[in-house]
N, C-alpha and C positions, 0 to 999 in steps of 0.2 A: 504495499499501498503504501503510495505517493504522503510528503510528509505537505500536510497543509497551511501552508502561511500567507499571513496579513502583514501590510505593510505598510507601515503608518508613519510620515513624515511631511512636515509644512508647507515645504519643497516641491515640488512639481516636478525641475525637473532634477531630485537627490527620490525623488519615490519611486519615478518611471526606472531613472539607471537600476535602481536595486531589486525591482519587477524586474526589471531584461533580464539584470546576471542568473536570477534567480528560474524563471520561465524554462529558460533551455538547460535547465537539469532533468535529466528521466526521473528523479525520485523526488523531485518536489511542486508543490501545485500554489501557484498564487491566486489567490482565493478569491484575495478582497485587497483595497487601496483603503486609508483616511488620508485626512489633510490635519486633523484635532484631534485633541484629547477626545471629546463628546461624542465623532465620527467611531472613532476608535471605539469605544464601548458598544454605540450601536453596530457598528463590523461586525465585533466580536460576539457577540448576539444572533446577531442572525444567520455569520456561518461557520460562528465554530470552530477555529483558524488550532493546528498545534502551537506551533505558533508565531506570533505577533513578534517583528522586528520596531520595535516602539521608539518614538526622537525623544529625548527630555523635555527641548525650551518648546514649544509651541502655542499659536492664540488659544484659548477659549479655558479649554483649560491642559494642562502641560501634563509632560508622560509618566509620572510620579504620584499624580495625583486617579491618573488613568489606569496606571498600574496598578495601583493599588483597588482600585473599584473594581477591577475586569475579574481579579483573583479572588478579591473576599468572595464574588457573586457567580463564581464558576463553579455549574456542577458537570465538568469535564475536564480532560488531565489538559490545564494549555502551557506554556512557559514562555515568559518573556525574555526576550533580548533585545537590551537600551544600546540605541544609536547615541551616538557624540560626538562633534566638531573639534574637544581639548579632551584635555591632558584627562584623566582622574582626578574629583575632587569631591566635595560634599555631597554635589547630587549625585554625586551618582554610588558613595555608598548607602543614599538614602533610596534608592532603586532599587538596593541587594538589601535593605533591608525590609523593602514592602515587597519583598518576592521574586522580584524578576532575575534569571536566570544569569544574568550576565552581564559583559555590554562590549561591545567594539567601538573604535573607531571609523568615523565614517570616509577616513583615506585605505581600511582594509583590505588587501587586495581581491580582485576578484574573484581568482581562484581560494584564497581563504572564507570568504563569505558560506557558500554553500556550507562547505563543511563546519562553520559555526553554526548553523541552522542545522546542524546534522547532530550537533555536541547536544543544541540544548535539547532537541528533539530526546534524544536518546537518555535522558533523563540528567546527561554531564552537566559540568558548570567546567566555564570556562574562566578559571580560576588557574591558571599556568604561569603566567605572569609574574615576575615576583614584584610587581608591581602594585597587582592588586592584593595580596596577602599584604604589601606594604600600609595600600591605602586604608586595608581591613582593621588592623593593628590601631594604624593613626586615629583615626576617632572610633573606637573603640578603648583603647586609652582613654579618654575624654570622659569616658560616659563612668559614671560608677557601678559598681557591682549588682544588680539586682540580683536582691534574696530569692525573689518568685524564680528566674531562670535556672540560680545554683542551683536551687534544690531540686529542681528539673534533671537534676543531672545523676540524682540520685535513685532516679527506675532503670537507671544503663546498670549491664554489669561493668565488670574493671574492664573485661577485655574492651568491650563496645564503646569503653572511656578510651582504652588506647587509640583502636582504628578510629576513633575522630577526632583524637588526637594527631593524628598521623593525615588521615585527609585535611589538615587546615595547616597541613604545615607544606599540603600542594602535591602528597605522595599518590600515585594510581595507587587503582586496588593490585596490581603487579610490585608494585616496589612493596604497599604495607602486606602483603603477603610473603613478601624477601624478608620484611625487616620481620613479621611477629613468627615465623616458623608456620605460617598455618597456605591452606590453599586459595587458590581464588574465588571457588565457590565460597566458603566460609566467610570470610571479605566479603563477598557478595549480599553475603544472610547477614554477618554482622550490619550494616550499609543500610540494608532490609529493616533490621531493625530496630535500627537507629533511627528512622527516620519515622515508624509508625508509635513508636515506643514517647517521641517529643513529637509528633505532630506537625513536622517536618515535610517542607516540600520536595531538596534534590539540595542536593549537596553542598551547592552555593549557601543555603541557609544551616548544611549544619558546619560549614565553616565560623558567618556569622554567630550560630551562637556558642563556640565554642570562646571565640575573642572574648561573648558579649560574659558568659560565667565566668571567663578567664578560666578554663583550663589548659588556654592555652595563654601565653603571656605573644605580645604584639613583642619581634625580633628574635625570634625564635628558630630555632637551624630549618635552613626549607633544604625539604628532598630534595635529591637530584642539583643541587645551586651548591 
């Protein structure tokens, strides 16, 4: 089955360019386009896409509010991939906290855009660049420890906490399996358990939770770096 995508950007040329790039992919179907956050909500309701490419800064309603509303009311499995023209900043962090699965710069090479969509559609997160982990750490450092968030860690086993910490450091499933001397299938099972027990959407939210609960601190060693 193809990945159903909606492209949201207030600039028609940018929106059309992304849609054109994705339409030539055999496994991706662009089902809708929108130019504002309000239109994005309506498009999401009508077309129920698997992935939404969402611009951050738009008139009427920005991508942050639109993302929050779409994910709050969706009764299907939808992922949001944020688009931005600027380097990661607090807006991007807020988008990740709202439930977005990652972000890409608008000048992303064309061959990488489709892969980004596939990664997010598959439940992955665009967190490989160390700059993203530094971003999350930078803003969570400013937050006071949320006691309620920390208490939710008690729902996890020791092994699940180890897996969560490894994810937050940027490890892939295969790297986690090697680090903890367990099989890749066991890692996937632990990830599913973490998501279910904590009510999280994907690996991006696991990373956010790990920092907010102080399970991991900013500056901790990045796996593979």
